[in-house]
C-alpha positions as CSV (number, residue, x, y, z in Angstrom):
1,M,-112.1,132.1,10.6
2,K,-111.3,131.1,7.0
3,L,-110.8,127.4,6.5
4,I,-108.9,125.4,4.0
5,P,-110.2,125.7,0.4
6,L,-112.4,122.7,-0.3
7,F,-110.3,121.3,-3.1
8,L,-107.6,120.7,-0.5
9,L,-109.9,119.0,2.0
10,T,-110.2,115.7,0.1
11,G,-106.4,115.4,-0.2
12,M,-105.8,116.3,3.4
13,F,-108.5,113.9,4.6
14,V,-106.8,111.1,2.7
15,T,-103.2,112.2,3.6
16,G,-103.9,113.6,7.1
17,G,-102.2,110.7,8.7
18,W,-105.0,108.4,7.7
19,A,-103.7,107.1,4.4
20,G,-101.1,104.8,6.0
21,E,-101.9,101.6,7.6
22,R,-105.6,101.4,8.3
23,I,-107.5,99.1,10.6
24,P,-109.9,97.1,8.4
25,Y,-113.5,96.7,9.2
26,S,-114.2,93.7,11.4
27,P,-116.6,92.5,14.1
28,E,-113.8,93.0,16.6
29,L,-113.4,96.7,15.6
30,V,-117.2,97.2,15.9
31,Q,-117.1,95.5,19.3
32,K,-114.3,97.8,20.5
33,A,-116.0,100.9,19.1
34,E,-119.3,100.0,20.7
35,A,-117.5,99.5,24.0
36,G,-116.3,103.1,23.9
37,D,-112.7,102.8,22.6
38,A,-112.1,106.2,21.0
39,A,-109.4,104.9,18.6
40,A,-111.6,102.1,17.5
41,Q,-114.5,104.5,17.0
42,F,-112.2,106.7,14.8
43,D,-111.0,103.7,12.8
44,L,-114.6,102.5,12.3
45,G,-115.6,106.0,11.2
46,L,-112.8,105.8,8.6
47,C,-114.0,102.4,7.4
48,Y,-117.4,103.9,6.7
49,L,-115.9,107.0,5.1
50,D,-113.7,105.0,2.8
51,G,-115.8,101.9,2.3
52,K,-113.0,99.7,3.5
53,G,-114.7,96.4,4.2
54,V,-118.1,98.0,4.6
55,K,-120.4,100.1,2.4
56,I,-119.7,103.8,2.4
57,N,-122.0,105.5,4.8
58,E,-121.3,109.2,5.6
59,Q,-123.8,109.3,8.4
60,E,-122.3,106.3,10.1
61,S,-118.8,107.8,9.6
62,F,-120.0,111.1,11.1
63,E,-121.6,109.3,14.1
64,W,-118.4,107.3,14.9
65,F,-116.2,110.4,14.4
66,T,-118.4,112.4,16.8
67,K,-118.2,109.7,19.5
68,S,-114.4,109.5,19.1
69,A,-114.0,113.3,18.9
70,N,-116.0,113.8,22.1
71,Q,-113.5,111.6,23.8
72,G,-110.6,113.9,22.6
73,N,-109.4,112.0,19.5
74,A,-107.7,114.7,17.5
75,G,-108.0,112.8,14.2
76,A,-111.7,112.5,14.6
77,Q,-111.9,116.1,15.6
78,W,-110.1,117.1,12.4
79,G,-112.5,114.8,10.5
80,L,-115.5,116.6,11.9
81,S,-113.9,120.0,11.1
82,L,-113.6,118.8,7.5
83,Y,-117.1,117.4,7.5
84,Y,-118.6,120.7,8.7
85,T,-116.5,122.7,6.3
86,K,-117.9,120.6,3.5
87,K,-121.5,121.0,4.9
88,G,-121.1,124.7,5.1
89,S,-119.9,124.9,1.5
90,E,-121.8,122.2,-0.4
91,G,-124.4,123.4,-2.8
92,Y,-125.7,126.3,-0.7
93,I,-126.6,129.5,-2.4
94,A,-126.0,132.3,0.0
95,T,-129.6,133.4,0.5
96,S,-131.1,134.8,3.7
97,D,-132.6,131.4,4.3
98,N,-129.3,129.5,4.0
99,L,-127.0,131.9,5.7
100,P,-127.7,130.7,9.2
101,R,-127.1,127.1,8.2
102,I,-123.9,128.0,6.5
103,K,-122.7,130.1,9.4
104,E,-123.6,127.4,11.9
105,A,-121.7,124.7,9.9
106,L,-118.6,126.8,9.6
107,E,-118.7,127.7,13.2
108,M,-118.8,124.0,14.1
109,A,-115.9,123.4,11.7
110,N,-113.8,126.1,13.4
111,E,-114.6,124.7,16.8
112,W,-113.5,121.2,15.9
113,Q,-110.5,122.5,14.0
114,L,-109.2,124.3,17.1
115,K,-109.8,121.2,19.3
116,A,-108.0,119.1,16.8
117,A,-105.1,121.5,16.6
118,E,-104.9,121.8,20.4
119,G,-105.1,118.0,20.6
120,G,-102.0,117.7,18.4
121,N,-103.4,117.0,14.9
122,V,-100.7,118.4,12.6
123,W,-103.0,119.1,9.7
124,A,-105.3,121.2,11.9
125,Q,-102.2,123.0,13.2
126,L,-101.0,123.7,9.7
127,S,-104.5,125.0,8.7
128,L,-104.6,127.4,11.7
129,A,-101.0,128.5,11.0
130,G,-101.9,129.2,7.4
131,Y,-105.1,131.1,8.5
132,Y,-103.2,133.4,10.8
133,Y,-100.4,133.9,8.3
134,H,-102.7,134.8,5.4
135,N,-105.2,136.8,7.5
136,P,-105.4,140.3,6.0
137,S,-105.0,142.2,9.3
138,K,-103.0,145.4,9.7
139,G,-100.6,147.0,12.2
140,E,-100.6,145.5,15.7
141,F,-103.2,143.0,14.7
142,R,-101.0,141.8,11.9
143,I,-98.1,141.3,14.3
144,K,-100.4,139.3,16.7
145,D,-101.7,137.1,13.8
146,L,-98.1,136.4,12.6
147,E,-97.1,135.5,16.2
148,K,-100.1,133.1,16.4
149,A,-99.1,131.6,13.0
150,K,-95.5,131.1,14.2
151,E,-96.8,129.4,17.4
152,W,-98.8,126.9,15.3
153,Y,-95.9,126.3,12.9
154,I,-93.6,125.6,15.9
155,K,-96.1,123.0,17.1
156,V,-96.1,121.5,13.7
157,Q,-92.3,121.5,13.6
158,E,-92.1,119.8,17.0
159,Q,-94.0,116.8,15.5
160,K,-91.4,116.3,12.7
161,V,-94.1,115.4,10.2
162,V,-93.8,118.4,7.9
163,R,-90.9,120.8,7.5
164,V,-91.9,124.3,8.3
165,D,-88.6,126.0,9.2
166,K,-88.8,128.3,6.1
167,N,-92.3,129.3,7.1
168,I,-91.2,130.2,10.6
169,K,-88.2,132.2,9.2
170,S,-90.5,134.0,6.8
171,I,-92.9,134.9,9.6
172,E,-90.0,136.2,11.8
173,L,-88.9,138.5,8.9
174,E,-92.4,139.7,8.3
175,I,-92.9,140.4,12.0
176,Q,-89.8,142.5,12.0
177,K,-91.0,144.4,8.9
178,E,-94.4,145.0,10.4
179,Q,-92.8,146.3,13.7
180,R,-90.6,148.7,11.7
181,Q,-93.6,150.0,9.8
182,L,-95.6,150.4,12.9
183,K,-92.7,152.2,14.6
184,N,-92.3,154.6,11.6
185,K,-96.1,155.4,11.7
186,Q,-95.9,156.1,15.4
187,S,-92.9,158.4,15.1
188,K,-94.6,160.6,12.5
């Protein structure tokens, strides 16, 4: 599965519902996170990611996101998807030695992205909708991909965070076009 180009990741990480009001680093936040509160673990991971009240520490951020994500926090799952996408793309030259690491990181990114989308993270849903919409499939497979894109865009629309009504209409028109083309090929 293709994921979002890396230049968009930073912006989405910042604007993915996390740029609003943030819980600042505090002993109380640490206590809640250590007690297993998934929301606090996510917030603490963000503190370490941004350096808000604490020194930036990507490893600490990753560990808190992982704890939160494993409890079903969709924001943390999306964060891990972005983390693994970055890991799969950063500085690796595609050699036979690096390909397994790249592939493994991108597979992890895809798994977390799907979990985040299924958990209701609008940015993961948008990413999946875009993937299916832009997937270069043909014929019946194209129609199935467009239908999946439409399903994800509808989930996004239901959250009323981003307007995607034009995307949905465009997909509906493209499905009709693909169906006509497929019908014409079958009748020949």
